[in-house]
C-alpha positions as CSV (number, residue, x, y, z in Angstrom):
1,M,-10.8,23.8,-3.4
2,N,-13.2,22.2,-5.9
3,K,-15.3,19.2,-4.9
4,F,-17.8,16.8,-6.5
5,E,-20.1,14.5,-4.6
6,S,-22.6,11.8,-5.6
7,D,-24.3,8.9,-3.9
8,L,-21.3,6.6,-4.8
9,F,-18.3,8.8,-4.1
10,S,-16.9,12.2,-3.5
11,I,-13.8,13.9,-5.0
12,S,-11.9,16.9,-3.8
13,E,-8.8,18.6,-5.1
14,T,-6.1,20.6,-3.3
15,Y,-3.0,22.4,-4.2
16,D,-0.5,23.1,-1.4
17,Y,3.0,22.7,-0.1
18,D,2.3,19.4,1.7
19,N,1.4,17.8,-1.6
20,L,4.7,18.9,-3.1
21,V,6.6,17.2,-0.2
22,Q,4.7,14.0,-0.6
23,I,5.0,13.8,-4.3
24,E,8.8,14.6,-4.3
25,N,9.4,12.0,-1.6
26,I,7.4,9.2,-3.2
27,T,8.6,9.8,-6.7
28,R,12.3,10.1,-5.8
29,T,12.3,7.0,-3.6
30,W,10.3,5.0,-6.2
31,F,12.9,5.6,-9.0
32,Q,15.7,5.0,-6.6
33,L,14.2,1.7,-5.7
34,M,13.9,0.7,-9.3
35,V,17.7,1.6,-9.8
36,N,18.5,-0.5,-6.7
37,L,16.5,-3.5,-8.0
38,N,18.2,-3.3,-11.4
39,E,21.7,-3.2,-9.8
40,S,21.0,-6.1,-7.4
41,P,19.2,-9.2,-8.8
42,K,19.2,-10.6,-5.3
43,L,17.5,-7.6,-3.8
44,R,15.0,-7.8,-6.7
45,S,14.0,-11.3,-5.8
46,F,12.6,-10.0,-2.5
47,F,10.5,-7.4,-4.4
48,A,9.1,-9.5,-7.2
49,E,9.0,-13.0,-8.6
50,E,10.0,-13.1,-12.2
51,K,9.4,-16.2,-14.2
52,Y,9.4,-17.1,-17.9
53,I,6.4,-19.3,-18.6
54,G,6.4,-19.2,-22.4
55,D,6.1,-22.3,-24.6
56,S,9.8,-22.5,-25.7
57,K,13.0,-21.9,-23.9
58,S,15.3,-23.5,-26.5
59,N,17.0,-20.2,-27.1
60,T,17.8,-17.3,-24.7
61,L,16.9,-14.9,-27.5
62,N,14.5,-15.5,-30.4
63,I,13.3,-13.8,-33.6
64,K,9.8,-14.8,-34.4
65,L,7.7,-14.1,-37.5
66,L,4.0,-13.5,-37.0
67,D,1.1,-14.2,-39.3
68,N,-1.5,-11.4,-40.0
69,G,-3.6,-10.8,-36.9
70,E,-1.2,-12.8,-34.7
71,D,0.4,-11.2,-31.7
72,L,3.4,-12.2,-29.7
73,Y,2.6,-13.3,-26.2
74,N,5.0,-12.0,-23.7
75,G,5.7,-15.1,-21.7
76,W,6.9,-13.4,-18.5
77,E,5.0,-13.8,-15.3
78,I,5.7,-11.2,-12.6
79,K,4.2,-11.5,-9.1
80,A,4.5,-9.4,-6.0
81,T,6.1,-11.0,-3.0
82,E,5.1,-10.8,0.7
83,Y,7.6,-7.9,1.0
84,T,6.5,-5.8,-2.0
85,R,4.1,-3.7,0.0
86,H,6.8,-3.0,2.6
87,F,9.2,-1.9,0.0
88,L,6.6,0.7,-1.1
89,T,5.4,1.8,2.3
90,S,7.4,1.6,5.5
91,G,10.5,-0.2,4.4
92,V,12.5,-3.4,4.9
93,V,15.8,-4.5,6.4
94,I,17.3,-7.7,5.0
95,Y,19.7,-9.7,7.0
96,E,21.8,-12.8,6.1
97,I,22.6,-15.2,8.9
98,Y,25.7,-17.4,8.5
99,R,26.0,-20.4,10.8
100,K,29.8,-20.7,11.3
101,K,29.5,-23.7,13.6
102,F,26.7,-26.3,14.0
103,D,25.6,-26.9,17.6
104,S,22.3,-28.6,18.2
105,A,21.9,-26.4,21.3
106,D,21.4,-23.4,19.0
107,N,18.5,-25.0,17.0
108,K,15.8,-23.8,19.4
109,L,17.1,-20.3,19.0
110,L,16.7,-20.3,15.3
111,E,13.3,-22.1,15.4
112,S,11.9,-19.4,17.7
113,A,11.8,-17.1,14.6
114,N,10.8,-19.9,12.2
115,L,14.2,-20.2,10.7
116,N,15.6,-23.5,9.4
117,A,18.1,-24.9,11.8
118,D,19.7,-27.1,9.1
119,L,20.9,-24.3,6.8
120,E,24.3,-22.8,6.8
121,V,23.1,-19.5,5.2
122,Q,19.6,-18.0,5.4
123,T,17.8,-14.7,5.2
124,L,15.7,-12.9,7.7
125,V,13.6,-9.9,6.5
126,V,12.4,-7.4,9.1
127,T,9.5,-5.2,8.4
128,A,7.0,-3.1,10.4
129,D,4.9,-6.2,10.8
130,S,7.8,-8.4,12.2
131,K,7.3,-9.9,15.6
132,P,9.5,-8.7,18.5
133,N,11.2,-12.1,18.8
134,E,12.7,-11.7,15.4
135,T,14.6,-8.5,16.3
136,E,15.6,-10.0,19.6
137,L,17.0,-13.0,17.8
138,L,19.1,-10.8,15.6
139,R,20.6,-9.1,18.6
140,E,21.4,-12.4,20.2
141,L,22.9,-14.0,17.0
142,S,25.0,-10.9,16.3
143,T,27.0,-11.5,19.5
144,H,26.9,-15.3,19.3
145,D,30.2,-17.1,18.5
146,N,28.6,-19.6,16.2
147,F,26.8,-17.1,14.0
148,E,27.6,-14.0,11.8
149,V,24.8,-11.6,11.0
150,V,25.2,-9.3,7.9
151,N,23.0,-6.4,7.1
152,L,22.4,-7.1,3.4
153,H,20.2,-4.1,2.6
154,R,18.2,-1.4,4.3
155,W,15.4,0.4,2.5
156,V,13.3,3.1,4.2
157,G,10.3,2.6,2.0
158,C,8.7,4.9,-0.6
159,G,6.1,6.5,1.8
160,M,3.1,5.1,0.1
161,K,0.1,3.9,2.0
162,I,-1.3,0.5,0.9
163,P,-3.7,-1.5,3.0
164,K,-2.7,-5.1,3.8
165,T,-5.8,-6.4,2.1
166,A,-4.9,-4.9,-1.3
167,N,-3.7,-7.3,-4.1
168,I,-0.6,-5.8,-5.6
169,H,0.2,-6.5,-9.3
170,L,3.3,-5.5,-11.1
171,D,3.2,-4.6,-14.8
172,P,6.4,-3.5,-16.7
173,N,4.2,-2.3,-19.6
174,I,2.5,0.6,-17.9
175,V,3.8,3.9,-16.6
176,W,1.2,5.0,-14.1
177,P,-0.7,3.1,-11.3
178,I,-4.2,1.8,-11.6
179,L,-6.6,1.0,-8.7
180,E,-9.7,-1.2,-9.2
181,F,-12.2,-2.4,-6.6
182,Y,-15.9,-3.1,-6.0
183,S,-18.2,-1.4,-3.5
184,D,-21.7,-2.2,-2.3
185,V,-23.9,0.8,-2.0
186,D,-27.6,0.5,-1.1
187,G,-27.7,-3.2,-2.0
188,K,-26.1,-2.7,-5.4
189,R,-22.5,-3.5,-6.4
190,Y,-20.4,-1.0,-8.4
191,S,-17.0,-1.3,-10.0
192,Y,-14.5,1.5,-9.6
193,R,-11.4,2.2,-11.6
194,I,-9.0,5.1,-10.7
195,E,-6.0,5.6,-12.9
196,N,-3.2,8.1,-12.6
197,S,-1.7,9.6,-15.7
198,S,0.4,12.7,-16.7
199,N,-1.1,15.7,-14.9
200,I,-4.5,13.9,-14.5
201,I,-6.4,11.3,-12.5
202,R,-9.1,9.5,-14.4
203,W,-12.0,7.6,-12.8
204,N,-14.7,5.3,-14.1
205,V,-17.7,3.8,-12.2
206,S,-19.9,1.0,-13.7
207,S,-22.4,-1.6,-12.6
208,D,-23.9,-4.8,-14.1
209,D,-27.0,-2.8,-14.8
210,E,-26.1,-0.9,-18.0
211,Q,-29.2,1.3,-17.7
212,A,-28.2,2.4,-14.2
213,D,-28.1,6.2,-13.9
214,I,-24.7,6.9,-12.3
215,E,-24.0,10.5,-11.5
216,G,-20.4,11.3,-12.3
217,R,-19.8,7.8,-13.9
218,K,-16.7,9.0,-15.7
219,G,-14.4,12.0,-15.1
220,A,-11.0,13.3,-14.2
221,V,-9.1,15.6,-11.9
222,A,-6.9,17.6,-14.3
223,V,-4.0,20.0,-13.8
224,Q,-4.5,22.9,-16.2
225,D,-1.8,25.3,-15.1
226,K,2.0,24.8,-14.9
227,I,2.1,26.5,-11.5
228,V,0.1,23.7,-10.0
229,Q,2.3,20.9,-11.4
230,G,3.8,18.7,-8.8
231,Q,1.6,20.1,-6.0
232,A,-1.9,18.9,-6.8
233,K,-3.8,16.1,-5.1
234,G,-7.1,14.4,-5.9
235,E,-8.8,12.8,-2.8
236,F,-11.6,10.2,-3.3
237,E,-14.1,9.2,-0.6
238,I,-15.8,5.9,-1.5
239,K,-19.4,5.5,-0.3
240,G,-20.9,2.1,0.9
241,K,-18.7,-0.9,1.8
242,V,-15.7,-1.9,-0.3
243,V,-15.9,-5.6,-1.1
244,E,-13.3,-7.5,0.9
245,G,-10.5,-8.9,-1.3
246,S,-11.6,-6.9,-4.4
247,V,-8.9,-4.2,-4.2
248,K,-6.4,-4.6,-7.0
249,L,-3.5,-2.1,-7.2
250,T,-1.5,-2.4,-10.5
251,L,1.8,-0.6,-10.3
252,P,4.4,0.0,-13.1
253,Y,7.5,-2.1,-12.7
254,T,10.1,0.1,-14.4
255,C,13.1,-2.0,-13.6
256,A,15.7,-1.5,-16.4
257,S,16.3,-5.3,-16.5
258,F,13.3,-5.5,-18.8
259,D,14.8,-3.2,-21.3
260,I,15.9,-4.3,-24.8
261,L,18.2,-2.0,-26.6
262,T,16.8,-1.1,-30.1
263,K,19.2,0.0,-32.8
264,I,17.9,1.0,-36.3
265,N,20.3,1.7,-39.2
266,L,18.5,4.2,-41.5
267,G,21.6,4.5,-43.6
268,Q,25.4,3.8,-43.7
269,D,26.6,6.9,-41.9
270,D,26.8,7.3,-38.2
271,D,24.4,10.2,-38.2
272,E,21.8,7.9,-39.8
273,Q,21.8,5.5,-36.9
274,L,19.0,5.6,-34.3
275,V,19.5,4.0,-30.9
276,I,16.6,3.8,-28.5
277,F,16.3,2.6,-25.0
278,T,12.9,1.1,-24.3
279,S,12.3,2.9,-21.0
């Protein structure tokens, strides 16, 4: 095992079977999640908020000519929801509750789990953070004559570990995750950026003092032999105190719903046509 240590952080690398199991589980479930989100727009609404905020919505599709130096702003805003972290970590169970008959005597039962007593159909999402009264409510409603409870979707999670304080961002234009945060060490604040890539983990540490001497300011944990592929791990230990609220985790959002099919005719014959999927 190789290891590097400075006053700001330490990094160690390992290669073993446990890493293989974790990588396979996280990778497989991540891509399965993306497939599920593409197949069910309703399920996707629990994972991310997608909204077009561009200037014009006069056309569903548009061809725009750009001047020199001009770039086209992608007018889509994508935000994580309160359930995104649970999809990635320990999982979610989504229930739909149908009120077949309205009886005011049932209102308190719904309100005990902060549900709206006036709705005919509503959703209850159960996660590892759910309160016991929510699961008890489901058990009671499932045997109640006035209600029908449907298990809409069960997802066991991707096995990631993400703290509740981390700010999750979703970006369909990247392939690998990026972690950014600040840490106070010996009265000075440092900015950290750790980025995964193909067979490599890159890091960069900086401070407001451009003249500061930062040992190991920039570097990488790199896989250099095919035998290690899919079984390597880089583990970082951050010194000092991580600034509360500064942790930003940007994840790729590789849902196929963002794809645009590109077809280019290089000639008149079929063998001169090029069809490319964007993901």
